C-alpha positions as CSV (number, residue, x, y, z in Angstrom):
1,X,33.3,-15.8,-11.3
2,X,31.5,-13.9,-8.8
3,X,31.4,-10.6,-10.3
4,X,30.0,-12.5,-13.5
5,X,27.2,-13.8,-11.0
6,X,26.7,-10.7,-9.4
7,X,25.9,-8.2,-12.4
8,X,23.9,-11.5,-13.5
9,X,22.0,-10.7,-10.3
10,X,22.1,-7.6,-10.8
11,X,21.7,-6.2,-13.7
12,X,17.7,-5.2,-13.2
13,X,17.7,-3.6,-10.2
14,X,17.9,-0.3,-10.1
15,X,21.1,0.4,-7.3
16,X,19.0,4.1,-6.6
17,X,15.7,2.3,-5.3
18,X,17.4,-0.3,-3.9
19,X,19.8,1.7,-1.5
20,X,16.4,3.8,0.0
21,X,14.4,0.7,0.1
22,X,16.9,-1.3,2.0
23,X,17.8,2.0,4.5
24,X,13.8,2.0,5.2
25,X,13.6,-1.3,5.8
26,X,16.6,-0.9,8.1
27,X,15.2,1.8,10.1
28,X,12.4,-0.7,10.4
29,X,13.8,-3.4,12.6
30,X,15.4,-0.8,14.4
31,X,11.5,0.4,15.5
32,X,10.3,-2.5,15.3
33,X,12.7,-4.4,18.1
34,X,11.7,-1.3,20.0
35,X,7.9,-2.4,19.4
36,X,7.8,-5.5,20.0
37,X,9.6,-5.5,23.3
38,X,12.7,-6.3,22.2
39,X,11.4,-9.2,21.2
40,X,14.1,-11.3,18.5
41,X,11.5,-13.9,17.2
42,X,9.6,-11.0,15.8
43,X,12.8,-9.5,14.7
44,X,13.9,-13.1,12.9
45,X,10.3,-13.4,11.8
46,X,10.0,-10.2,9.8
47,X,13.6,-11.0,8.2
48,X,11.8,-14.2,6.4
49,X,9.7,-11.2,5.2
50,X,11.9,-9.5,3.7
51,X,14.5,-12.0,2.3
52,X,10.8,-13.4,0.7
53,X,9.9,-9.8,-0.4
54,X,13.5,-9.0,-2.0
55,X,12.7,-12.3,-3.7
56,X,10.1,-11.1,-4.9
57,X,11.5,-8.1,-6.0
58,X,14.2,-9.7,-7.4
59,X,11.7,-11.9,-9.6
60,X,9.3,-8.6,-10.7
61,X,12.5,-6.7,-11.5
62,X,13.3,-9.7,-14.3
63,X,10.3,-10.0,-16.0
64,X,9.4,-7.6,-18.6
65,X,6.9,-5.5,-19.6
66,X,5.6,-6.5,-22.6
67,X,5.2,-9.4,-21.0
68,X,3.3,-7.9,-17.8
69,X,1.3,-6.6,-19.8
70,X,0.4,-10.2,-21.8
71,X,-1.0,-11.9,-18.4
72,X,-2.3,-8.3,-17.5
73,X,-6.0,-9.6,-18.3
74,X,-5.7,-13.1,-16.8
75,X,-4.5,-12.3,-13.7
76,X,-7.3,-10.1,-12.9
77,X,-9.6,-12.6,-14.2
78,X,-8.0,-15.2,-11.9
79,X,-8.4,-12.4,-9.5
80,X,-11.4,-12.0,-9.6
81,X,-13.0,-15.8,-9.8
82,X,-10.8,-16.0,-6.1
83,X,-12.9,-12.5,-4.8
84,X,-16.3,-14.5,-6.0
85,X,-15.4,-17.5,-4.0
86,X,-14.0,-15.9,-1.3
87,X,-17.8,-14.1,-1.6
88,X,-18.9,-17.5,-2.0
89,X,-17.6,-19.8,0.3
90,X,-14.9,-17.9,1.7
91,X,-13.4,-19.0,5.4
92,X,-14.6,-16.2,8.2
93,X,-12.4,-14.9,10.4
94,X,-12.7,-12.1,13.0
95,X,-16.1,-11.5,11.3
96,X,-14.5,-10.6,7.4
97,X,-14.8,-13.2,4.9
98,X,-11.2,-12.6,3.9
99,X,-9.2,-15.9,3.3
100,X,-9.8,-18.3,0.6
101,X,-9.0,-22.0,0.5
102,X,-7.6,-23.8,-2.1
103,X,-6.7,-27.5,0.1
104,X,-3.0,-27.3,0.4
105,X,-2.8,-22.9,1.0
106,X,-4.8,-20.1,2.1
107,X,-4.7,-17.1,0.2
108,X,-6.5,-13.6,0.0
109,X,-7.6,-12.4,-3.2
110,X,-7.8,-8.8,-2.3
111,X,-4.1,-8.6,-2.2
112,X,-3.4,-10.2,-5.8
113,X,-6.0,-7.2,-6.7
114,X,-3.6,-4.6,-5.8
115,X,-1.1,-5.7,-8.5
116,X,-4.2,-6.9,-11.3
117,X,-6.6,-3.6,-11.4
118,X,-3.4,-1.0,-12.0
119,X,-2.3,-3.7,-14.4
120,X,-4.9,-4.6,-16.7
121,X,-6.4,-0.9,-16.4
122,X,-3.1,0.3,-17.7
123,X,-3.2,-2.6,-20.3
124,X,-6.2,-1.3,-21.1
125,X,-5.7,2.4,-22.2
126,X,-2.4,1.5,-23.1
127,X,-4.6,0.3,-26.2
128,X,-6.4,3.2,-26.5
129,X,-3.8,6.1,-25.8
130,X,-4.5,7.8,-28.9
131,X,-7.4,9.9,-28.0
132,X,-9.3,8.1,-25.5
133,X,-12.3,8.2,-24.8
134,X,-14.9,9.7,-22.1
135,X,-16.4,5.4,-22.7
136,X,-13.3,4.6,-22.1
137,X,-12.9,6.1,-18.7
138,X,-16.4,4.8,-18.1
139,X,-15.1,1.5,-18.4
140,X,-11.5,1.5,-16.7
141,X,-14.1,3.0,-13.6
142,X,-16.3,0.0,-14.0
143,X,-13.5,-2.6,-13.8
144,X,-11.9,-0.6,-10.9
145,X,-15.0,-0.8,-8.8
146,X,-15.8,-4.5,-9.4
147,X,-12.7,-5.7,-7.3
148,X,-13.1,-3.1,-4.8
149,X,-17.4,-3.4,-4.5
150,X,-16.7,-6.9,-3.5
151,X,-13.4,-6.0,-1.4
152,X,-15.9,-3.9,0.1
153,X,-18.3,-6.1,1.1
154,X,-16.1,-8.7,3.1
155,X,-15.3,-6.2,4.5
156,X,-12.3,-4.8,4.2
157,X,-12.3,-1.0,4.1
158,X,-8.7,-0.2,4.2
159,X,-7.6,-2.8,0.7
160,X,-10.5,-1.7,-1.3
161,X,-9.5,1.9,-0.3
162,X,-5.8,1.4,-1.8
163,X,-7.2,-0.7,-4.6
164,X,-9.2,2.0,-5.5
165,X,-6.2,4.6,-5.4
166,X,-4.2,2.5,-7.6
167,X,-7.2,2.7,-10.2
168,X,-8.3,6.0,-9.8
169,X,-4.3,6.8,-10.7
170,X,-3.9,4.7,-14.0
171,X,-7.3,6.4,-14.8
172,X,-5.8,9.8,-14.2
173,X,-2.7,9.1,-15.9
174,X,-4.7,8.7,-18.9
175,X,-5.9,11.4,-19.4
176,X,-10.0,11.1,-17.1
177,X,-10.9,15.4,-17.6
178,X,-10.5,17.4,-14.6
179,X,-14.2,17.8,-14.8
180,X,-15.2,14.6,-14.4
181,X,-13.1,14.6,-11.6
182,X,-14.8,17.1,-9.6
183,X,-17.8,15.5,-11.2
184,X,-17.7,12.6,-9.5
185,X,-16.2,14.7,-6.1
186,X,-19.9,17.0,-6.1
187,X,-22.1,13.7,-6.6
188,X,-19.9,11.8,-4.0
189,X,-20.9,14.0,-1.4
190,X,-24.7,14.4,-2.5
191,X,-24.7,10.7,-2.0
192,X,-23.1,10.7,1.7
193,X,-26.7,9.9,3.0
194,X,-26.5,7.3,1.2
195,X,-23.0,5.8,1.5
196,X,-23.9,6.4,4.9
197,X,-26.6,4.1,5.1
198,X,-24.6,1.3,3.9
199,X,-21.9,1.2,6.0
200,X,-21.6,-0.8,8.9
201,X,-21.6,0.4,12.3
202,X,-18.0,-0.5,13.4
203,X,-17.8,1.6,10.0
204,X,-20.0,4.3,11.3
205,X,-18.3,4.6,14.7
206,X,-14.7,5.0,12.3
207,X,-15.5,8.4,11.5
208,X,-17.5,9.7,14.3
209,X,-14.6,8.6,16.6
210,X,-12.1,10.9,14.1
211,X,-14.3,14.3,15.4
212,X,-14.4,13.4,18.8
213,X,-12.2,10.3,20.2
214,X,-13.0,11.6,23.4
215,X,-16.4,10.1,23.3
216,X,-15.3,6.7,23.7
217,X,-12.0,7.2,25.0
218,X,-11.7,3.4,26.2
219,X,-13.1,1.9,23.4
220,X,-13.4,2.8,19.5
221,X,-11.5,6.4,20.7
222,X,-8.5,5.1,22.6
223,X,-6.2,4.2,19.6
224,X,-6.3,7.4,18.5
225,X,-6.0,9.2,22.0
226,X,-3.1,7.0,22.9
227,X,-1.1,7.5,19.5
228,X,-1.7,11.1,19.1
229,X,-0.3,11.3,22.8
230,X,2.8,9.2,22.1
231,X,2.9,11.7,18.9
232,X,3.1,14.8,20.7
233,X,4.9,13.9,23.6
234,X,8.3,12.5,21.6
235,X,8.9,16.3,20.9
236,X,11.6,17.7,18.8
237,X,13.9,15.1,19.1
238,X,12.4,12.4,21.0
239,X,12.7,10.1,24.2
240,X,14.8,7.8,22.8
241,X,15.3,4.3,21.1
242,X,13.6,1.8,23.8
243,X,12.3,4.6,25.8
244,X,9.0,5.7,24.5
245,X,6.7,5.2,27.3
246,X,3.9,4.6,25.8
247,X,5.2,1.6,24.0
248,X,6.8,0.3,26.4
249,X,4.7,0.8,29.4
250,X,2.0,-1.2,26.6
251,X,-0.6,1.7,26.2
252,X,-0.5,2.2,22.4
253,X,-2.0,-0.6,20.7
254,X,-0.9,-2.3,17.6
255,X,1.4,-0.7,17.9
256,X,4.2,-3.5,16.0
257,X,1.2,-3.0,12.5
258,X,-0.8,-0.1,11.9
259,X,0.7,1.9,14.7
260,X,3.8,1.6,14.1
261,X,4.1,5.4,13.8
262,X,3.1,6.4,16.9
263,X,6.2,3.9,18.4
264,X,9.3,5.9,16.1
265,X,7.2,9.4,16.7
266,X,7.4,8.8,20.7
267,X,10.8,7.4,20.5
268,X,12.7,9.9,17.4
269,X,10.5,13.0,17.6
270,X,9.8,16.0,14.9
271,X,13.5,14.8,13.5
272,X,13.0,11.7,13.1
273,X,9.7,11.9,11.7
274,X,11.4,13.8,8.3
275,X,14.4,11.9,8.4
276,X,11.9,8.7,7.5
277,X,10.1,11.0,5.3
278,X,12.7,11.9,3.7
279,X,13.7,7.9,3.0
280,X,9.8,8.2,1.6
281,X,9.7,11.2,-0.8
282,X,13.1,9.7,-2.4
283,X,11.3,6.6,-2.9
284,X,8.2,8.0,-4.8
285,X,11.0,10.5,-6.6
286,X,12.6,7.6,-7.8
287,X,9.5,6.3,-8.4
288,X,7.8,9.2,-10.4
289,X,10.9,9.3,-12.3
290,X,10.9,6.4,-14.1
291,X,7.3,7.1,-14.5
292,X,7.9,10.0,-16.9
293,X,11.1,8.7,-18.5
294,X,9.1,5.2,-19.5
295,X,8.9,4.6,-23.1
296,X,6.0,3.1,-23.3
297,X,2.1,4.5,-22.1
298,X,1.4,0.8,-20.1
299,X,4.9,1.2,-18.5
300,X,3.8,4.9,-18.0
301,X,0.8,4.4,-16.4
302,X,1.7,1.2,-14.1
303,X,5.1,3.2,-12.6
304,X,3.0,6.2,-11.9
305,X,0.3,4.5,-10.3
306,X,2.3,1.9,-8.0
307,X,4.4,5.1,-7.1
308,X,1.9,7.1,-6.3
309,X,-0.1,3.9,-4.7
310,X,2.9,3.8,-2.5
311,X,2.2,7.2,-1.4
312,X,-1.7,6.8,-0.7
313,X,-0.4,4.6,1.9
314,X,2.5,6.5,3.8
315,X,-0.5,8.8,3.7
316,X,-3.3,7.2,4.7
317,X,-1.3,5.3,8.1
318,X,0.5,8.9,9.3
319,X,-3.0,10.6,8.5
320,X,-4.7,7.6,11.0
321,X,-2.0,7.5,13.2
322,X,-2.2,11.5,13.9
323,X,-5.9,11.6,13.8
324,X,-6.5,13.4,10.3
325,X,-8.0,10.6,9.0
326,X,-10.5,7.4,9.9
327,X,-8.7,4.1,11.0
328,X,-9.1,1.8,8.6
329,X,-6.0,-0.8,9.0
330,X,-3.0,0.1,6.8
331,X,0.5,-0.4,8.0
332,X,3.0,2.0,7.2
333,X,4.8,0.9,4.0
334,X,8.4,-0.9,4.6
335,X,7.9,-0.5,8.5
336,X,5.4,-2.1,10.1
337,X,5.2,-6.1,10.6
338,X,4.0,-8.1,8.1
339,X,4.4,-10.7,5.4
340,X,1.4,-10.1,2.4
341,X,1.7,-6.2,2.5
342,X,5.2,-6.3,2.1
343,X,5.6,-9.0,-0.5
344,X,3.4,-7.0,-2.4
345,X,4.9,-3.7,-2.0
346,X,8.2,-5.2,-2.8
347,X,6.9,-6.7,-5.8
348,X,5.3,-3.5,-6.6
349,X,9.3,-2.0,-6.6
350,X,10.5,-4.8,-8.9
351,X,8.2,-3.8,-11.9
352,X,9.7,-0.6,-11.6
353,X,12.8,-1.7,-11.7
354,X,11.9,-3.9,-14.4
355,X,10.4,-0.7,-16.2
356,X,13.4,1.4,-15.6
357,X,16.4,-1.3,-15.9
358,X,14.4,-3.1,-19.7
359,X,14.3,0.0,-20.6
360,X,17.8,0.9,-20.4
361,X,18.4,-2.2,-22.5
362,X,16.4,-1.8,-25.5
363,X,17.7,2.1,-25.7
364,X,21.3,0.1,-26.1
């Protein structure tokens, strides 16, 4: 009986990917314990987040890709209606309008679009897989740009960039011409003065701080300066767990969320960083393997986008902490404290498992 139940619960679980996720989350709990000043309340809260996230993973892994195709358009439409609702009468918190109150609950629609956008674009291009034309890519770009612009307006630069990346990966994997990509890069560079004029003052400050954080060492540049000090002081082997001075003496801000990689680097050093990157690399490699062996165009595009977006999360967070990218408020996936982001991430990994295991079932 127990064996049958276990087999039923794990029939759509990819054991290799699950093992990598489990060990990475375990590392995250150890780092969080140190970063939170040994707060068991924070650890317990994160354990509840992890349980919820694994629940989302299990549910997604049991939904066949064919059913995901059917809900792609309705999910995108619902997400867009919610974004419009946020723009019209969303709740304002800390100067940003990102939340929508539905009476019985409060939600952040931009989180839903992290899954809805790649789902819709994968569905769209799966119906034009024979010979996708320039017009098809233009329509795909419009479908991507609309929610991204709404989310940027909230303003939420970090989330909008990640959603833009997830959509771009679908366009790229669907055969977007390199000349169009280069042309867009050139056009983006040429329109920099216009984009600069449209940015908020705090966003401009982040760009300026990227090149010279010491122009405001106790203000906008403080995060970057303290994070780079923490990373550098870790050396090769680190100062040891619970012995990082920047975090334990409260110099490092946002150390349980956006800047938790600085805590990890200070305490475990370069060797620890390499081991963590190895875990991330195994997860990314497995995701790309699943995408490569997907049975349908929809599954291939969706799996590729989810995997490469996960890579983008890692790259942006580590780049921001190490001072090579501006601070945009992106947590380190599977390591930083938080519930909503973790649930959406694990939902994506559940979709990967569904694509892989349902393919196996069809093939057998």
